[in-house]
C-alpha positions in Angstrom: -15.3 -35.9 45.0 -14.6 -38.8 45.2 -11.0 -39.6 45.9 -10.9 -42.9 43.3 -10.3 -40.1 40.4 -8.8 -37.2 39.3 -10.0 -34.0 40.0 -10.4 -31.0 36.8 -9.3 -27.5 37.2 -12.0 -26.8 37.1 -13.1 -28.8 40.5 -10.3 -27.1 41.5 -11.0 -23.8 40.7 -14.7 -23.7 41.7 -12.8 -24.7 45.8 -11.0 -21.4 45.2 -13.3 -18.7 47.5 -12.6 -15.1 46.3 -13.5 -11.1 47.9 -13.3 -9.0 45.2 -12.4 -5.5 45.2 -14.8 -3.0 43.9 -11.7 -1.3 41.9 -9.8 -4.2 40.2 -6.5 -5.3 41.0 -4.8 -5.3 36.5 -6.2 -2.5 34.2 -5.6 -2.5 31.4 -3.5 1.0 30.1 -3.9 1.3 26.3 -7.2 0.1 24.0 -6.0 1.0 21.3 -3.0 -1.7 21.7 -4.7 -4.4 22.5 -6.4 -3.3 18.9 -2.8 -3.5 17.3 -2.1 -7.3 18.4 -1.7 -8.9 16.8 -1.8 -12.4 19.0 -3.6 -10.9 21.9 -1.6 -14.3 24.5 -3.4 -12.6 26.5 -7.5 -14.6 26.1 -5.2 -17.9 26.0 -2.8 -17.6 29.2 -4.7 -16.2 31.5 -5.9 -19.6 33.4 -8.4 -17.6 35.3 -10.3 -17.1 31.8 -10.6 -13.8 32.5 -9.7 -11.7 29.5 -12.0 -11.6 26.2 -12.3 -10.4 23.3 -14.3 -7.5 22.3 -16.4 -6.8 19.6 -14.1 -3.9 18.1 -10.6 -6.0 18.3 -10.1 -4.9 21.5 -9.7 -6.4 25.0 -12.2 -6.5 27.7 -10.9 -7.9 31.4 -12.8 -8.5 34.3 -11.2 -9.4 37.7 -13.8 -10.7 39.7 -12.2 -14.1 38.7 -8.8 -13.8 38.8 -5.9 -16.5 40.0 -3.1 -13.8 40.3 -0.8 -15.7 39.1 0.5 -12.5 36.9 0.6 -14.2 33.7 -1.4 -11.6 31.2 2.0 -8.7 32.3 4.1 -11.1 31.7 3.0 -12.4 28.1 1.4 -9.2 27.2 3.9 -8.0 24.2 3.3 -4.8 24.4 3.5 -4.4 28.3 0.1 -3.1 27.8 -1.3 -3.6 30.8 -1.0 -2.8 34.9 -0.5 -5.1 37.3 -0.9 -4.6 41.1 -1.9 -6.7 43.9 -4.9 -6.9 45.5 -5.3 -4.9 48.6 -4.5 -6.6 51.7 -8.2 -9.1 52.8 -8.8 -8.8 48.9 -8.4 -11.7 46.2 -8.4 -15.6 45.6 -8.3 -17.6 48.6 -6.4 -21.1 47.4 -8.4 -23.4 48.8 -7.7 -26.9 48.1 -3.6 -27.0 46.1 
């Protein structure tokens, strides 16, 4: 990467490393609550884009690229996200501030 240009967020995120646990540290408690949620802010506010719309109005979650910021837990209007820190030794390892 050249030092004479600004580095994009995507480039910075690509320098991180993840040691992914097979057991997710985040879970959607009740998928039916997601169907009832009109705004679904998790789809738009997760910086890692771990949440995607499901075919039936639910929300799908993939924990593998999670940045462990907790945004999803804060923005969910239904309090429908169970969030725990990953097990010791697992999760994101930031390499470039």
